[in-house]
Structures are given as C-alpha cells and as structure tokens.
TIVO-2410 file (N, C-alpha, C; in nm, 3 decimals):
# residues 140
REC num residu      c1      c2      c3 atome chaine
REC   1      X   2.400  27.329  18.052     N      A
REC   1      X   2.251  27.335  18.019    CA      A
REC   1      X   2.313  27.405  17.867     C      A
REC   2      X   2.411  27.399  17.821     N      A
REC   2      X   2.405  27.396  17.673    CA      A
REC   2      X   2.376  27.327  17.602     C      A
REC   3      X   2.435  27.218  17.685     N      A
REC   3      X   2.389  27.063  17.564    CA      A
REC   3      X   2.262  27.083  17.568     C      A
REC   4      X   2.188  27.075  17.696     N      A
REC   4      X   2.037  27.032  17.642    CA      A
REC   4      X   1.939  27.161  17.586     C      A
REC   5      X   2.021  27.285  17.584     N      A
REC   5      X   1.942  27.367  17.503    CA      A
REC   5      X   1.971  27.357  17.363     C      A
REC   6      X   2.124  27.244  17.264     N      A
REC   6      X   2.156  27.233  17.239    CA      A
REC   6      X   2.033  27.136  17.171     C      A
REC   7      X   2.043  27.000  17.262     N      A
REC   7      X   1.972  26.891  17.198    CA      A
REC   7      X   1.823  26.943  17.185     C      A
REC   8      X   1.779  27.008  17.281     N      A
REC   8      X   1.642  27.030  17.246    CA      A
REC   8      X   1.549  27.145  17.146     C      A
REC   9      X   1.678  27.224  17.110     N      A
REC   9      X   1.628  27.290  16.963    CA      A
REC   9      X   1.669  27.185  16.835     C      A
REC  10      X   1.736  27.100  16.827     N      A
REC  10      X   1.748  26.985  16.781    CA      A
REC  10      X   1.632  26.901  16.740     C      A
REC  11      X   1.567  26.876  16.868     N      A
REC  11      X   1.475  26.765  16.852    CA      A
REC  11      X   1.335  26.866  16.797     C      A
REC  12      X   1.356  26.948  16.895     N      A
REC  12      X   1.236  27.074  16.807    CA      A
REC  12      X   1.219  27.103  16.682     C      A
REC  13      X   1.339  27.120  16.604     N      A
REC  13      X   1.305  27.127  16.456    CA      A
REC  13      X   1.331  27.001  16.399     C      A
REC  14      X   1.327  26.881  16.463     N      A
REC  14      X   1.256  26.737  16.376    CA      A
REC  14      X   1.160  26.748  16.404     C      A
REC  15      X   1.128  26.754  16.520     N      A
REC  15      X   0.987  26.746  16.530    CA      A
REC  15      X   0.884  26.832  16.476     C      A
REC  16      X   0.899  26.941  16.467     N      A
REC  16      X   0.844  27.040  16.366    CA      A
REC  16      X   0.843  26.988  16.233     C      A
REC  17      X   0.950  26.931  16.133     N      A
REC  17      X   0.983  26.899  15.986    CA      A
REC  17      X   0.857  26.754  15.997     C      A
REC  18      X   0.850  26.705  16.079     N      A
REC  18      X   0.719  26.627  16.060    CA      A
REC  18      X   0.585  26.668  16.063     C      A
REC  19      X   0.570  26.798  16.159     N      A
REC  19      X   0.482  26.865  16.159    CA      A
REC  19      X   0.450  26.969  15.983     C      A
REC  20      X   0.566  26.964  15.919     N      A
REC  20      X   0.503  27.031  15.861    CA      A
REC  20      X   0.470  26.976  15.717     C      A
REC  21      X   0.547  26.842  15.765     N      A
REC  21      X   0.504  26.733  15.623    CA      A
REC  21      X   0.398  26.675  15.631     C      A
REC  22      X   0.298  26.582  15.757     N      A
REC  22      X   0.238  26.580  15.749    CA      A
REC  22      X   0.125  26.612  15.676     C      A
REC  23      X   0.068  26.762  15.717     N      A
REC  23      X  -0.051  26.764  15.661    CA      A
REC  23      X  -0.022  26.777  15.458     C      A
REC  24      X   0.123  26.780  15.419     N      A
REC  24      X   0.127  26.784  15.289    CA      A
REC  24      X   0.063  26.666  15.228     C      A
REC  25      X   0.082  26.529  15.315     N      A
REC  25      X   0.001  26.409  15.283    CA      A
REC  25      X  -0.091  26.399  15.286     C      A
REC  26      X  -0.167  26.438  15.389     N      A
REC  26      X  -0.323  26.468  15.408    CA      A
REC  26      X  -0.383  26.570  15.256     C      A
REC  27      X  -0.276  26.646  15.209     N      A
REC  27      X  -0.306  26.718  15.011    CA      A
REC  27      X  -0.355  26.640  14.968     C      A
REC  28      X  -0.239  26.560  14.945     N      A
REC  28      X  -0.233  26.443  14.862    CA      A
REC  28      X  -0.332  26.348  14.895     C      A
REC  29      X  -0.374  26.297  14.993     N      A
REC  29      X  -0.479  26.243  15.013    CA      A
REC  29      X  -0.586  26.280  14.944     C      A
REC  30      X  -0.650  26.412  14.953     N      A
REC  30      X  -0.751  26.479  14.958    CA      A
REC  30      X  -0.796  26.479  14.829     C      A
REC  31      X  -0.685  26.447  14.724     N      A
REC  31      X  -0.683  26.453  14.604    CA      A
REC  31      X  -0.660  26.316  14.536     C      A
REC  32      X  -0.658  26.228  14.614     N      A
REC  32      X  -0.619  26.134  14.549    CA      A
REC  32      X  -0.786  26.049  14.511     C      A
REC  33      X  -0.812  26.018  14.358     N      A
REC  33      X  -0.918  25.963  14.308    CA      A
REC  33      X  -0.947  25.846  14.373     C      A
REC  34      X  -1.084  25.801  14.370     N      A
REC  34      X  -1.163  25.689  14.423    CA      A
REC  34      X  -1.108  25.592  14.384     C      A
REC  35      X  -1.059  25.557  14.277     N      A
REC  35      X  -1.056  25.444  14.196    CA      A
REC  35      X  -0.888  25.427  14.235     C      A
REC  36      X  -0.863  25.495  14.264     N      A
REC  36      X  -0.649  25.459  14.301    CA      A
REC  36      X  -0.651  25.443  14.432     C      A
REC  37      X  -0.643  25.307  14.469     N      A
REC  37      X  -0.636  25.283  14.567    CA      A
REC  37      X  -0.509  25.211  14.660     C      A
REC  38      X  -0.427  25.188  14.527     N      A
REC  38      X  -0.275  25.133  14.550    CA      A
REC  38      X  -0.253  25.288  14.599     C      A
REC  39      X  -0.236  25.397  14.514     N      A
REC  39      X  -0.202  25.545  14.567    CA      A
REC  39      X  -0.249  25.601  14.688     C      A
REC  40      X  -0.388  25.543  14.721     N      A
REC  40      X  -0.415  25.598  14.871    CA      A
REC  40      X  -0.380  25.506  14.972     C      A
REC  41      X  -0.304  25.395  14.970     N      A
REC  41      X  -0.274  25.291  15.034    CA      A
REC  41      X  -0.121  25.341  15.040     C      A
REC  42      X  -0.044  25.338  14.951     N      A
REC  42      X   0.096  25.424  14.971    CA      A
REC  42      X   0.109  25.550  15.053     C      A
REC  43      X   0.042  25.646  15.075     N      A
REC  43      X   0.026  25.804  15.082    CA      A
REC  43      X  -0.014  25.731  15.277     C      A
REC  44      X  -0.093  25.662  15.286     N      A
REC  44      X  -0.167  25.632  15.420    CA      A
REC  44      X  -0.053  25.550  15.510     C      A
REC  45      X   0.042  25.489  15.453     N      A
REC  45      X   0.149  25.413  15.502    CA      A
REC  45      X   0.258  25.494  15.534     C      A
REC  46      X   0.294  25.583  15.429     N      A
REC  46      X   0.374  25.693  15.447    CA      A
REC  46      X   0.335  25.803  15.597     C      A
REC  47      X   0.191  25.783  15.569     N      A
REC  47      X   0.157  25.917  15.685    CA      A
REC  47      X   0.174  25.826  15.820     C      A
REC  48      X   0.139  25.705  15.822     N      A
REC  48      X   0.159  25.655  15.924    CA      A
REC  48      X   0.248  25.661  15.971     C      A
REC  49      X   0.399  25.614  15.921     N      A
REC  49      X   0.512  25.629  15.913    CA      A
REC  49      X   0.569  25.725  15.967     C      A
REC  50      X   0.523  25.816  15.933     N      A
REC  50      X   0.605  25.988  16.005    CA      A
REC  50      X   0.533  26.049  16.091     C      A
REC  51      X   0.412  25.979  16.129     N      A
REC  51      X   0.351  25.998  16.274    CA      A
REC  51      X   0.383  25.928  16.365     C      A
REC  52      X   0.439  25.833  16.328     N      A
REC  52      X   0.500  25.763  16.419    CA      A
REC  52      X   0.643  25.798  16.489     C      A
REC  53      X   0.723  25.846  16.379     N      A
REC  53      X   0.883  25.918  16.371    CA      A
REC  53      X   0.789  26.062  16.433     C      A
REC  54      X   0.765  26.095  16.378     N      A
REC  54      X   0.725  26.248  16.497    CA      A
REC  54      X   0.695  26.239  16.609     C      A
REC  55      X   0.648  26.166  16.635     N      A
REC  55      X   0.596  26.150  16.784    CA      A
REC  55      X   0.713  26.068  16.888     C      A
REC  56      X   0.794  26.012  16.806     N      A
REC  56      X   0.900  25.948  16.920    CA      A
REC  56      X   0.962  26.109  16.906     C      A
REC  57      X   1.002  26.183  16.779     N      A
REC  57      X   1.098  26.309  16.785    CA      A
REC  57      X   1.072  26.458  16.886     C      A
REC  58      X   0.924  26.398  16.931     N      A
REC  58      X   0.820  26.505  16.988    CA      A
REC  58      X   0.870  26.505  17.160     C      A
REC  59      X   0.878  26.331  17.209     N      A
REC  59      X   0.941  26.322  17.348    CA      A
REC  59      X   1.032  26.409  17.384     C      A
REC  60      X   1.159  26.351  17.325     N      A
REC  60      X   1.270  26.380  17.426    CA      A
REC  60      X   1.289  26.574  17.348     C      A
REC  61      X   1.211  26.632  17.258     N      A
REC  61      X   1.190  26.783  17.288    CA      A
REC  61      X   1.129  26.884  17.355     C      A
REC  62      X   0.996  26.799  17.399     N      A
REC  62      X   0.963  26.793  17.529    CA      A
REC  62      X   1.011  26.785  17.683     C      A
REC  63      X   1.038  26.676  17.637     N      A
REC  63      X   1.140  26.624  17.779    CA      A
REC  63      X   1.309  26.768  17.823     C      A
REC  64      X   1.331  26.740  17.708     N      A
REC  64      X   1.450  26.856  17.745    CA      A
REC  64      X   1.419  27.032  17.747     C      A
REC  65      X   1.289  27.021  17.694     N      A
REC  65      X   1.214  27.173  17.729    CA      A
REC  65      X   1.175  27.164  17.853     C      A
REC  66      X   1.148  27.062  17.907     N      A
REC  66      X   1.069  27.074  18.054    CA      A
REC  66      X   1.189  27.039  18.157     C      A
REC  67      X   1.303  26.991  18.134     N      A
REC  67      X   1.468  26.962  18.169    CA      A
REC  67      X   1.511  27.108  18.190     C      A
REC  68      X   1.502  27.231  18.106     N      A
REC  68      X   1.540  27.362  18.086    CA      A
REC  68      X   1.457  27.423  18.218     C      A
REC  69      X   1.358  27.443  18.195     N      A
REC  69      X   1.277  27.509  18.261    CA      A
REC  69      X   1.231  27.446  18.428     C      A
REC  70      X   1.248  27.311  18.454     N      A
REC  70      X   1.225  27.282  18.614    CA      A
REC  70      X   1.369  27.253  18.614     C      A
REC  71      X   1.492  27.227  18.546     N      A
REC  71      X   1.607  27.189  18.626    CA      A
REC  71      X   1.703  27.311  18.623     C      A
REC  72      X   1.686  27.373  18.529     N      A
REC  72      X   1.762  27.566  18.518    CA      A
REC  72      X   1.685  27.624  18.518     C      A
REC  73      X   1.584  27.647  18.574     N      A
REC  73      X   1.499  27.785  18.607    CA      A
REC  73      X   1.489  27.864  18.467     C      A
REC  74      X   1.538  27.833  18.373     N      A
REC  74      X   1.508  27.912  18.276    CA      A
REC  74      X   1.341  27.959  18.237     C      A
REC  75      X   1.340  28.070  18.241     N      A
REC  75      X   1.257  28.154  18.210    CA      A
REC  75      X   1.158  28.153  18.356     C      A
REC  76      X   1.192  28.125  18.477     N      A
REC  76      X   1.123  28.095  18.601    CA      A
REC  76      X   1.042  28.227  18.624     C      A
REC  77      X   0.908  28.247  18.604     N      A
REC  77      X   0.824  28.401  18.656    CA      A
REC  77      X   0.815  28.456  18.510     C      A
REC  78      X   0.884  28.457  18.421     N      A
REC  78      X   0.864  28.551  18.300    CA      A
REC  78      X   0.780  28.498  18.235     C      A
REC  79      X   0.704  28.640  18.188     N      A
REC  79      X   0.593  28.641  18.109    CA      A
REC  79      X   0.602  28.520  17.948     C      A
REC  80      X   0.716  28.560  17.940     N      A
REC  80      X   0.760  28.502  17.786    CA      A
REC  80      X   0.754  28.370  17.776     C      A
REC  81      X   0.754  28.304  17.906     N      A
REC  81      X   0.755  28.131  17.909    CA      A
REC  81      X   0.636  28.061  17.919     C      A
REC  82      X   0.557  28.145  18.006     N      A
REC  82      X   0.398  28.108  18.012    CA      A
REC  82      X   0.353  28.149  17.824     C      A
REC  83      X   0.351  28.192  17.780     N      A
REC  83      X   0.347  28.240  17.674    CA      A
REC  83      X   0.397  28.129  17.572     C      A
REC  84      X   0.502  28.084  17.600     N      A
REC  84      X   0.589  28.004  17.519    CA      A
REC  84      X   0.519  27.834  17.557     C      A
REC  85      X   0.470  27.807  17.704     N      A
REC  85      X   0.398  27.761  17.736    CA      A
REC  85      X   0.316  27.658  17.612     C      A
REC  86      X   0.202  27.797  17.646     N      A
REC  86      X   0.063  27.805  17.566    CA      A
REC  86      X   0.113  27.749  17.413     C      A
REC  87      X   0.186  27.786  17.342     N      A
REC  87      X   0.218  27.780  17.219    CA      A
REC  87      X   0.284  27.626  17.210     C      A
REC  88      X   0.331  27.583  17.313     N      A
REC  88      X   0.419  27.423  17.290    CA      A
REC  88      X   0.269  27.365  17.327     C      A
REC  89      X   0.185  27.407  17.413     N      A
REC  89      X  -0.009  27.316  17.424    CA      A
REC  89      X  -0.032  27.292  17.300     C      A
REC  90      X  -0.026  27.449  17.204     N      A
REC  90      X  -0.100  27.427  17.089    CA      A
REC  90      X  -0.022  27.315  16.976     C      A
REC  91      X   0.127  27.303  16.997     N      A
REC  91      X   0.176  27.287  16.893    CA      A
REC  91      X   0.147  27.092  16.963     C      A
REC  92      X   0.140  27.059  17.052     N      A
REC  92      X   0.075  26.948  17.110    CA      A
REC  92      X  -0.072  26.915  17.028     C      A
REC  93      X  -0.102  27.025  17.081     N      A
REC  93      X  -0.244  26.983  17.011    CA      A
REC  93      X  -0.290  26.965  16.856     C      A
REC  94      X  -0.208  27.012  16.764     N      A
REC  94      X  -0.195  27.049  16.687    CA      A
REC  94      X  -0.140  26.874  16.581     C      A
REC  95      X  -0.047  26.845  16.641     N      A
REC  95      X   0.002  26.680  16.662    CA      A
REC  95      X  -0.067  26.582  16.653     C      A
REC  96      X  -0.184  26.621  16.795     N      A
REC  96      X  -0.251  26.504  16.858    CA      A
REC  96      X  -0.375  26.558  16.730     C      A
REC  97      X  -0.416  26.639  16.669     N      A
REC  97      X  -0.520  26.689  16.538    CA      A
REC  97      X  -0.487  26.577  16.395     C      A
REC  98      X  -0.314  26.633  16.396     N      A
REC  98      X  -0.266  26.496  16.296    CA      A
REC  98      X  -0.329  26.370  16.302     C      A
REC  99      X  -0.305  26.328  16.388     N      A
REC  99      X  -0.339  26.223  16.413    CA      A
REC  99      X  -0.478  26.173  16.443     C      A
REC 100      X  -0.556  26.224  16.468     N      A
REC 100      X  -0.727  26.219  16.456    CA      A
REC 100      X  -0.744  26.240  16.293     C      A
REC 101      X  -0.652  26.339  16.201     N      A
REC 101      X  -0.750  26.342  16.076    CA      A
REC 101      X  -0.642  26.187  15.994     C      A
REC 102      X  -0.543  26.158  16.026     N      A
REC 102      X  -0.494  26.016  15.984    CA      A
REC 102      X  -0.599  25.910  16.011     C      A
REC 103      X  -0.621  25.959  16.125     N      A
REC 103      X  -0.692  25.789  16.175    CA      A
REC 103      X  -0.860  25.830  16.093     C      A
REC 104      X  -0.902  25.978  16.050     N      A
REC 104      X  -1.053  25.933  15.997    CA      A
REC 104      X  -0.980  25.940  15.856     C      A
REC 105      X  -0.897  25.932  15.764     N      A
REC 105      X  -0.830  25.870  15.643    CA      A
REC 105      X  -0.834  25.715  15.659     C      A
REC 106      X  -0.770  25.669  15.740     N      A
REC 106      X  -0.761  25.536  15.763    CA      A
REC 106      X  -0.913  25.454  15.774     C      A
REC 107      X  -1.010  25.528  15.835     N      A
REC 107      X  -1.131  25.465  15.838    CA      A
REC 107      X  -1.223  25.483  15.716     C      A
REC 108      X  -1.193  25.612  15.616     N      A
REC 108      X  -1.223  25.604  15.472    CA      A
REC 108      X  -1.335  25.740  15.485     C      A
REC 109      X  -1.389  25.778  15.633     N      A
REC 109      X  -1.419  25.928  15.644    CA      A
REC 109      X  -1.419  25.984  15.504     C      A
REC 110      X  -1.467  26.057  15.475     N      A
REC 110      X  -1.439  26.134  15.348    CA      A
REC 110      X  -1.374  26.307  15.416     C      A
REC 111      X  -1.284  26.269  15.326     N      A
REC 111      X  -1.205  26.384  15.383    CA      A
REC 111      X  -1.226  26.534  15.364     C      A
REC 112      X  -1.141  26.610  15.441     N      A
REC 112      X  -1.211  26.768  15.374    CA      A
REC 112      X  -1.151  26.859  15.233     C      A
REC 113      X  -1.160  26.939  15.203     N      A
REC 113      X  -1.108  26.976  15.102    CA      A
REC 113      X  -0.965  26.988  15.077     C      A
REC 114      X  -0.889  26.953  14.943     N      A
REC 114      X  -0.712  27.010  14.994    CA      A
REC 114      X  -0.686  27.132  14.994     C      A
REC 115      X  -0.800  27.215  14.948     N      A
REC 115      X  -0.774  27.359  15.018    CA      A
REC 115      X  -0.781  27.410  15.178     C      A
REC 116      X  -0.810  27.298  15.247     N      A
REC 116      X  -0.896  27.303  15.381    CA      A
REC 116      X  -0.708  27.262  15.441     C      A
REC 117      X  -0.646  27.134  15.397     N      A
REC 117      X  -0.568  27.055  15.411    CA      A
REC 117      X  -0.420  27.145  15.400     C      A
REC 118      X  -0.451  27.268  15.294     N      A
REC 118      X  -0.352  27.369  15.276    CA      A
REC 118      X  -0.290  27.430  15.400     C      A
REC 119      X  -0.415  27.556  15.419     N      A
REC 119      X  -0.400  27.622  15.504    CA      A
REC 119      X  -0.403  27.547  15.679     C      A
REC 120      X  -0.410  27.441  15.680     N      A
REC 120      X  -0.410  27.384  15.765    CA      A
REC 120      X  -0.254  27.315  15.831     C      A
REC 121      X  -0.208  27.301  15.720     N      A
REC 121      X  -0.043  27.285  15.728    CA      A
REC 121      X   0.027  27.406  15.737     C      A
REC 122      X  -0.047  27.547  15.729     N      A
REC 122      X   0.054  27.674  15.790    CA      A
REC 122      X   0.036  27.718  15.878     C      A
REC 123      X  -0.073  27.621  16.020     N      A
REC 123      X  -0.068  27.641  16.143    CA      A
REC 123      X   0.098  27.635  16.227     C      A
REC 124      X   0.148  27.492  16.154     N      A
REC 124      X   0.246  27.456  16.261    CA      A
REC 124      X   0.373  27.598  16.171     C      A
REC 125      X   0.390  27.630  16.099     N      A
REC 125      X   0.486  27.781  16.086    CA      A
REC 125      X   0.474  27.858  16.190     C      A
REC 126      X   0.349  27.881  16.170     N      A
REC 126      X   0.265  28.035  16.303    CA      A
REC 126      X   0.367  27.952  16.416     C      A
REC 127      X   0.340  27.823  16.429     N      A
REC 127      X   0.361  27.786  16.587    CA      A
REC 127      X   0.504  27.817  16.635     C      A
REC 128      X   0.602  27.772  16.491     N      A
REC 128      X   0.746  27.769  16.568    CA      A
REC 128      X   0.748  27.884  16.524     C      A
REC 129      X   0.715  27.981  16.459     N      A
REC 129      X   0.769  28.149  16.462    CA      A
REC 129      X   0.747  28.210  16.604     C      A
REC 130      X   0.651  28.173  16.680     N      A
REC 130      X   0.592  28.228  16.814    CA      A
REC 130      X   0.684  28.192  16.899     C      A
REC 131      X   0.700  28.023  16.886     N      A
REC 131      X   0.820  27.978  16.967    CA      A
REC 131      X   0.937  28.040  16.997     C      A
REC 132      X   0.964  28.068  16.890     N      A
REC 132      X   1.143  28.139  16.829    CA      A
REC 132      X   1.171  28.257  16.887     C      A
REC 133      X   1.033  28.328  16.831     N      A
REC 133      X   1.048  28.450  16.893    CA      A
REC 133      X   1.007  28.504  17.063     C      A
REC 134      X   0.936  28.392  17.098     N      A
REC 134      X   0.888  28.437  17.220    CA      A
REC 134      X   1.040  28.372  17.320     C      A
REC 135      X   1.113  28.250  17.278     N      A
REC 135      X   1.215  28.224  17.323    CA      A
REC 135      X   1.354  28.258  17.377     C      A
REC 136      X   1.347  28.394  17.177     N      A
REC 136      X   1.514  28.442  17.174    CA      A
REC 136      X   1.505  28.611  17.239     C      A
REC 137      X   1.335  28.664  17.126     N      A
REC 137      X   1.343  28.799  17.194    CA      A
REC 137      X   1.251  28.811  17.328     C      A
REC 138      X   1.211  28.722  17.421     N      A
REC 138      X   1.166  28.766  17.514    CA      A
REC 138      X   1.070  28.880  17.500     C      A
REC 139      X   0.963  28.869  17.455     N      A
REC 139      X   0.874  29.014  17.456    CA      A
REC 139      X   0.846  29.092  17.616     C      A
REC 140      X   0.809  29.054  17.676     N      A
REC 140      X   0.745  29.088  17.820    CA      A
REC 140      X   0.807  28.947  17.938     C      A
***
C-alpha cells in the first residue's frame, strides 16, 4: 500500500504543478497586445502542451487514489474521505474549466482581464491545501 500511496502523492503533486502554471499562461495571454500574433501563438502552444501533459498526469493520480480507496479501504466510511472526494471533484472541475478557457483563447473569444486570471490561479492552491489537510489531519 505504501508504494501506491507514494506514487499517488507524486502524481497528484505533478498534476497540481500543471494546474498552478496553466492559469499563469492565461494571465500572459490576456496581457498580449492584439498586434503581437507571434507571442500569442507561442503562449497558446505552451498552454496546449501543458494542458495535455497535465491531463496525462491526472489519470494515474486519480486511478491510484481510487485504488487506495477501493483496494485498501483507506478512509472507508470516514467523513474526511467524503470531503476529500468532493475536493477531488472540484479539482477535476477546475481542470475542465482550464480546458474550456484555453478553447476560448484558441477561438479568439475576448479573454477576461488578467486580474481575473490571477484570482482564478489561486483556486488550485486552496484545493491542494484542503486535500492535504483532510488526508493528513482527518478532522472528522
């Protein structure tokens, strides 16, 4: 079980690293002047590649978490686990929201302000803190 838990932690940390950085690219995309097509294209390529890589990292993170839950009965019936599963659903939703925002940039829809993306970038930090506290402290 410790091997599964170790790799789960590694993949979750890697997945969240991508979720931390992708919205930073959105901040830069929102700041690109309209006449700077080359810069915009370069940032879009970076965002696409990072989203693809982050998505690939999320799969083993989620699969290993499922393995811990169902295969080893980690947290079975505990309130902290239900809360953590909700946080995981929020993280998956955030990941999906990042993909939608990227599609909007690619389609040329007017972006939100760079300030909005800076605030949007704070969400995965809160999700990771909540998930770690719930898994380690097990407050209920």
